[in-house]
N, C-alpha and C positions, 0 to 999 in steps of 0.2 A: 779094308772093311773096318767100320767103326761100330762098336756096340753102343746104343743110345741109352743114356740114363734118364732121359726125359723126352717128351714129344718133340718131333722136328717136322714142321710143315714147310716143304721147299717152296711152295707157291707164295706163302706169306714172307718167308725169309728172303728169298731171292727176287720177289716181285719188283723192287726198285731197279733191278738191273735190266728188266725187259722194256724195250722201247716199242710199244704197241703190239698188236696181235700178229703182225707180219714182220717181227724183228728178224732180220736175216742172220743175226749172230747168236740167237738163243731161242730155245723152246723150253716151256715150263708148264708143269701141272703140279698138283699138290704132292705127288709122290715121286716125280721124276724131273730132272733138269738136265738139259744138254747145252753147254756153253762153249763157244770158241774164244780163244784168247791168244795174246802174243806174250811169250815169256822171254827171259834172257837167253834161254837155250833154243828158242825157236817157236814156231807155231804149235798150237795144241787145241784139241777138243776134249772136253771132260764131260762124262755122264755120271750123274748122281741119282741113285735110286734108294728110296726108303721103303723097307719092307721087313716085317717080322722083328721089329725092334732093332734094326741094324741099318747103317748107311753104307751102301756098296758104291764103289767108285771105279771107273775105268777111264783110261785116257788114250789118245791117239796123237801121233805126230812127234817131231823131234823135241818139242817142249813138253811131252807127255809126263815125264818124271817130275818136272817142276810143277806142272798142274796138279799132280797127285799129292805132292808135298804141300800144296796150298789148299787142299780139299777141305780139311777140318776148319780152317779159317774161313773159307768161302761159305761153308754151311753154318757158320756161327757157333761151332762146337768149342771155340776157344774164347768166346766172349766172357766178360766178367760181369755177372749180374749181382754180385755181392752188395753193390752200392745202391741197387734199385729197391726203393721202399714204396711199393704201390699203394699201401694203405688200404683203407676201405673205399667206399664210394665207387664212382664210375671206373676209374683206372684200375683199381683192384679187381673189379668184375671183369674188365676187359682182359687183364693179365691172366686171369684164371680161364677165361673162354678161349684165348688164343695162346695157349701154352707152347704151341709149336712155333711161334714167331721168335726168331733170334736175329741178332745183329751180326751179319757176316761182313767179311772184307775181301775184296778181290786182289788188292795189292797192285792194281793196274790203273794208274792215274789217268793216262791219256784216254783210255776206253771209257772212263767216266766223264772226262772233261769235254771231249768233242761234242757228245750229245747234249751236255749241259749248256754249252755255248750255243748250240742250235736251238735250244729251248728258251733262250733269253728273250723275254718280251714278245713271245709269239704263242699262239695256241698250239696245243699238242699235235694236232693233225699236220700242221705246217712243219713243225720240227721233225716229225717222224718221216714225212715225205722227203725232206732234205737228207736225213740220216740214211734212209734206204738208197737214195740216189747216189750219195758219195760212195757207199759200199759197193753198189752195183757197178759204178764206173771205174773207181780207183782201187777198190778192195781186192782181196784174193780169196780163193777157195780155202776153207779150213780142212784140216786132216779129218779122216774118219768117214763113215758111211752115211752121214746125215744130211749132207748138202748145205751145210752152213757156210757163211762167209765171214771175213774179218774186215775191220777198219783198215784203211791203207796205213802202211808204215809211216813213221814221222817224217822222213825225208820226202815222201810223196805228198803228204799233207802240206808241207812247207812250200812245195813248188806249184800247187794248184793256183792258176791265175783267177782273178776275181771274175773275169767274164765267163768262166766255165762253171762257176758256182751260182751265178746270177739266175740261170734258167731253172735251178733247183729251188729258188726262192730265198736265197741267202744274199742279204744286202752286203754292201762293202764293209760295214763295221765288223760284222760277225765273220765275214770271209777273211778279213785281215787278221782277226784274232785267231782263227783256226790255223792260218799259216804261221802265226807267231808261236803258238803252242807246239806246232810241229817242229819248228826250228829250235825250240828250247826244251824238247821232250826229255832229254837226259836229266836236266836240272829239276824238272817237274817230277819225274818219276822218283827222284831221291826223297821226296817228302814222306814216303811210306816208312822210312827208317828214322824219321825225325820226331822229337816230342811234338805233341798236339799243337801248341801255340806257335812253335817255329814252323810247323807244316802249313798252318793257315797263313802266317806272314809271308812265306815264300809264294804260296798260291796267289795271294792278293797283291803281291808286288808287281805282277804283270797287269798293266792297264787293260781294263775290260773284264777282269775277274774280280767281282765284288763279293759281298757277304753271301748272297744267294748262291752264286756259282760255286764258291769255295765250300759251302756247307753241303751242296748236292754231291760234290766230289768226295768230301770227307766221309759222308755216310757210307758211300759205296766202296771206295778204294781203301779207306783207312778203317772202316768199321767204327766210326765215331758215334757212340750212343748218345752223345749230347748235341749232335748237329742240328741246328735250327736254320731253316732257309728263310732268313729275314729278307723281305722284299717280294715274297710269293704273293700272287694275286688272290688265291683262295685260302691259303693256310690260316691267316689271322681270323677269318670268319669261322672256319671249322673249329679252331681251338676255343674261340670266345663262345660259340654256340654250345659246344659239347661241355665245357667246364663252367660256364657262367650263365647259360641260357640266353646269351645276347646274340641276335642274328647277324650283327655286323661287328667286326673288330678291326683293330689297327695292329701294326707290329709292336708298338708299346704295350698295348693291352695283352697281346699274345705272350710276350715275354714276362709280363707281370703274372699271368696265370700259370705259366710254366715254371716260374722261379722255385716253387717247392720241390720240383723234380730235377734241379740243376745237377748236371752230371749224367742224367738219363733223359734229358728232354727230347732227344731224337727218338728214343724208344717209346716215349709217351705219344709222340706224333704218329709213329707207325701204328700203334694200338688204335688211335683214333681214326686213322685212315682205313684200317681193317674193319672197323666197327660198322661201317655203313651209315653212321650219323652224318647228317649234312644239313646246314642251315637252309631255310626256305629261300627259294630262288627269288631274285628281284631284277627286273629289267630284262631285255633281250640278250640273247647269247651274242658273244663277240663274233662278227662275220669272218669267214675264211677269206683271206686276201690272196692276191697273187702278185708277189714282187717280180716274178719272172716276166710278167706282162707289162711292167713299167719300163 
């Protein structure tokens, strides 16, 4: 149990970990989170509940103790906000409005990396469908009474043939990359103990993991409050519209506008995402495709 010295909103803090409303590995509300994970000691499910100024945690499974040891980091209680100068204006207002938003870290690289690979250059509904399909077929039941499931272990991911991923809508490039990260899981998991820049270099050393994927992983697994997902389809428009009133933006313009917040740019992005601010729509939505039918 942890006594809270400031607000904690689990929905805002852990929201980036949830892969759609039907995520088989996690359930989340503003005051309660249940998450399955794979630790060095084994499988675990952890429940976090915020009530009466406290964070209560409970865990199940052989990896339960390890999950409990990581609970404070997961909930963002160990984050360093000292360098964050929100100032006045919009970001200061959002920081006051969303005081319960913290930057947590899971310490679980593969659990962040596989869904990020599935999300590369496709719309969210396609990526979530593939994520659920992989867990349903090759994953395993998580400990505890909640009916959650886990991503397959690395050796299983490394052995899945492409022709079995294709019906889930995963083309060969992403399928090969998923197998590659499964085969290199031990090296990739080591980045949680490395300095930030070294961690990014190791992630990006694997062909197919670029700036966007590395930042998506670093935000979730490493708790990098400066993570910026360069190459995102929507993010430059959000940042440019919110900070400069410009309905369309580029990566370069986004980085320019975020520069005053360097060191905490990922936190600023999270505040903007929570705000509900969104640039005006332009053009038709991207159609849902079906790689499985090709």
